[in-house]
C-alpha positions as YAML, in Angstrom:
chain: A
units: angstrom
residues:
- id: 1
  name: MET
  ca: [0.98, 118.92, 71.45]
- id: 2
  name: LYS
  ca: [2.42, 119.58, 67.98]
- id: 3
  name: GLN
  ca: [5.40, 117.38, 68.75]
- id: 4
  name: ALA
  ca: [3.10, 114.47, 69.68]
- id: 5
  name: LYS
  ca: [1.22, 114.93, 66.39]
- id: 6
  name: TRP
  ca: [4.43, 114.76, 64.36]
- id: 7
  name: ILE
  ca: [5.62, 111.72, 66.27]
- id: 8
  name: SER
  ca: [2.30, 109.98, 65.55]
- id: 9
  name: ILE
  ca: [2.60, 110.83, 61.86]
- id: 10
  name: ALA
  ca: [6.19, 109.56, 61.76]
- id: 11
  name: VAL
  ca: [5.22, 106.28, 63.45]
- id: 12
  name: ALA
  ca: [2.29, 105.77, 61.06]
- id: 13
  name: ALA
  ca: [4.49, 106.49, 58.03]
- id: 14
  name: GLY
  ca: [7.12, 104.07, 59.31]
- id: 15
  name: ALA
  ca: [4.54, 101.33, 59.82]
- id: 16
  name: LEU
  ca: [3.21, 101.86, 56.28]
- id: 17
  name: TYR
  ca: [6.71, 101.69, 54.83]
- id: 18
  name: ILE
  ca: [7.49, 98.48, 56.72]
- id: 19
  name: SER
  ca: [4.25, 96.82, 55.61]
- id: 20
  name: LEU
  ca: [4.92, 97.70, 51.96]
- id: 21
  name: ALA
  ca: [8.57, 96.67, 52.12]
- id: 22
  name: PHE
  ca: [7.95, 93.32, 53.76]
- id: 23
  name: GLY
  ca: [4.68, 92.36, 52.07]
- id: 24
  name: LYS
  ca: [2.01, 90.42, 53.84]
- id: 25
  name: SER
  ca: [1.66, 86.76, 54.61]
- id: 26
  name: GLU
  ca: [-0.84, 84.99, 52.37]
- id: 27
  name: SER
  ca: [-1.67, 81.52, 51.14]
- id: 28
  name: VAL
  ca: [-1.72, 81.00, 47.38]
- id: 29
  name: THR
  ca: [-3.11, 77.85, 45.76]
- id: 30
  name: GLY
  ca: [-2.16, 76.83, 42.25]
- id: 31
  name: GLN
  ca: [-0.06, 74.63, 40.02]
- id: 32
  name: LEU
  ca: [3.74, 74.76, 40.33]
- id: 33
  name: ILE
  ca: [5.21, 75.62, 36.93]
- id: 34
  name: ASP
  ca: [8.58, 76.28, 35.34]
- id: 35
  name: LEU
  ca: [8.47, 80.00, 34.54]
- id: 36
  name: ALA
  ca: [10.93, 79.77, 31.63]
- id: 37
  name: CYS
  ca: [8.86, 77.24, 29.67]
- id: 38
  name: TYR
  ca: [5.60, 78.94, 30.65]
- id: 39
  name: SER
  ca: [6.86, 82.28, 29.33]
- id: 40
  name: LEU
  ca: [7.59, 80.65, 25.96]
- id: 41
  name: ASP
  ca: [4.27, 78.82, 25.72]
- id: 42
  name: LYS
  ca: [1.38, 79.20, 28.17]
- id: 43
  name: GLY
  ca: [0.57, 75.52, 27.49]
- id: 44
  name: ASN
  ca: [3.82, 74.45, 29.18]
- id: 45
  name: THR
  ca: [2.40, 74.04, 32.66]
- id: 46
  name: GLY
  ca: [3.17, 70.43, 33.36]
- id: 47
  name: ASN
  ca: [5.51, 67.55, 32.81]
- id: 48
  name: HIS
  ca: [4.03, 66.55, 29.44]
- id: 49
  name: HIS
  ca: [7.05, 67.54, 27.34]
- id: 50
  name: GLN
  ca: [10.54, 66.14, 27.83]
- id: 51
  name: HIS
  ca: [13.79, 67.92, 28.65]
- id: 52
  name: GLN
  ca: [17.04, 65.97, 28.98]
- id: 53
  name: GLY
  ca: [15.11, 62.74, 29.46]
- id: 54
  name: LEU
  ca: [13.21, 64.05, 32.47]
- id: 55
  name: ASN
  ca: [9.82, 65.59, 32.83]
- id: 56
  name: CYS
  ca: [10.36, 69.20, 31.83]
- id: 57
  name: ALA
  ca: [9.03, 71.05, 34.87]
- id: 58
  name: ARG
  ca: [11.11, 68.92, 37.23]
- id: 59
  name: ALA
  ca: [14.22, 69.05, 35.05]
- id: 60
  name: CYS
  ca: [14.13, 72.83, 34.74]
- id: 61
  name: ALA
  ca: [13.48, 73.28, 38.46]
- id: 62
  name: LEU
  ca: [16.46, 71.01, 39.23]
- id: 63
  name: GLU
  ca: [18.61, 73.24, 37.02]
- id: 64
  name: GLY
  ca: [17.65, 76.17, 39.23]
- id: 65
  name: PHE
  ca: [15.26, 77.90, 36.83]
- id: 66
  name: ALA
  ca: [12.61, 80.07, 38.45]
- id: 67
  name: VAL
  ca: [9.51, 78.26, 39.68]
- id: 68
  name: GLY
  ca: [6.10, 79.87, 39.69]
- id: 69
  name: ILE
  ca: [2.67, 79.12, 41.00]
- id: 70
  name: LEU
  ca: [-0.20, 79.53, 38.52]
- id: 71
  name: THR
  ca: [-3.56, 80.16, 40.18]
- id: 72
  name: ALA
  ca: [-6.92, 79.06, 38.78]
- id: 73
  name: ASP
  ca: [-7.69, 82.65, 37.79]
- id: 74
  name: GLY
  ca: [-4.45, 82.97, 35.79]
- id: 75
  name: ARG
  ca: [-2.28, 84.91, 38.25]
- id: 76
  name: VAL
  ca: [1.38, 83.89, 38.30]
- id: 77
  name: TYR
  ca: [3.66, 84.34, 41.31]
- id: 78
  name: GLN
  ca: [7.38, 83.66, 41.21]
- id: 79
  name: VAL
  ca: [8.34, 81.49, 44.16]
- id: 80
  name: THR
  ca: [11.23, 82.82, 46.24]
- id: 81
  name: GLY
  ca: [12.55, 82.10, 49.71]
- id: 82
  name: GLU
  ca: [13.68, 79.00, 51.53]
- id: 83
  name: TRP
  ca: [11.69, 76.59, 49.33]
- id: 84
  name: THR
  ca: [13.82, 77.56, 46.32]
- id: 85
  name: ALA
  ca: [17.16, 76.85, 48.02]
- id: 86
  name: ASN
  ca: [19.50, 74.22, 46.57]
- id: 87
  name: SER
  ca: [18.12, 74.45, 43.03]
- id: 88
  name: ASN
  ca: [14.50, 74.20, 44.15]
- id: 89
  name: SER
  ca: [15.13, 70.83, 45.78]
- id: 90
  name: LYS
  ca: [12.08, 71.09, 48.04]
- id: 91
  name: LEU
  ca: [9.80, 72.10, 45.16]
- id: 92
  name: VAL
  ca: [10.94, 69.54, 42.56]
- id: 93
  name: PRO
  ca: [8.79, 66.64, 43.85]
- id: 94
  name: HIS
  ca: [5.71, 68.88, 43.63]
- id: 95
  name: MET
  ca: [6.22, 70.33, 40.14]
- id: 96
  name: ALA
  ca: [3.08, 70.34, 37.96]
- id: 97
  name: GLN
  ca: [0.95, 69.57, 41.03]
- id: 98
  name: THR
  ca: [-1.58, 71.83, 42.69]
- id: 99
  name: VAL
  ca: [-0.27, 73.03, 46.04]
- id: 100
  name: THR
  ca: [-0.84, 75.79, 48.56]
- id: 101
  name: LEU
  ca: [2.13, 77.98, 49.38]
- id: 102
  name: THR
  ca: [2.14, 80.31, 52.36]
- id: 103
  name: GLY
  ca: [4.52, 83.22, 52.65]
- id: 104
  name: GLU
  ca: [5.17, 86.89, 52.11]
- id: 105
  name: VAL
  ca: [3.50, 88.15, 48.94]
- id: 106
  name: ARG
  ca: [4.92, 91.20, 47.20]
- id: 107
  name: VAL
  ca: [4.29, 93.10, 44.01]
- id: 108
  name: GLU
  ca: [7.34, 94.86, 42.59]
- id: 109
  name: ASN
  ca: [7.49, 96.38, 39.11]
- id: 110
  name: GLY
  ca: [4.30, 94.53, 38.20]
- id: 111
  name: LYS
  ca: [5.79, 91.14, 39.14]
- id: 112
  name: MET
  ca: [4.17, 89.12, 41.92]
- id: 113
  name: THR
  ca: [6.35, 87.00, 44.19]
- id: 114
  name: ILE
  ca: [5.75, 84.75, 47.16]
- id: 115
  name: ALA
  ca: [8.59, 84.07, 49.60]
- id: 116
  name: ALA
  ca: [7.26, 80.66, 50.52]
- id: 117
  name: ASN
  ca: [7.88, 79.27, 53.98]
- id: 118
  name: ASP
  ca: [5.23, 76.50, 53.94]
- id: 119
  name: LEU
  ca: [3.86, 74.12, 51.30]
- id: 120
  name: GLN
  ca: [0.74, 71.99, 51.57]
...
């Protein structure tokens, strides 16, 4: 009886650890932003300023800078995962637009990330 209790506790603890380690799948809607420019000036959320002759958000994303999604309530998630491969090539056409990303959401050291596997 005691052994069954400890096994149940171990299984529950393992499940909790796995859920925390892998996050949970969510959909997040917001504007795709270049995190570097946004961190310098919260007004830098679009393509309105120029960088190397291109719209800034797209140019920075093409250079491989981190892309974020800014929600209507001001939360910022760094986008990770397959959508950021090849210098954000799948995200570049959508920079400064409002999109919905679906993927694993995690909070680590106060930083929110979404490992996106779908974009709408």
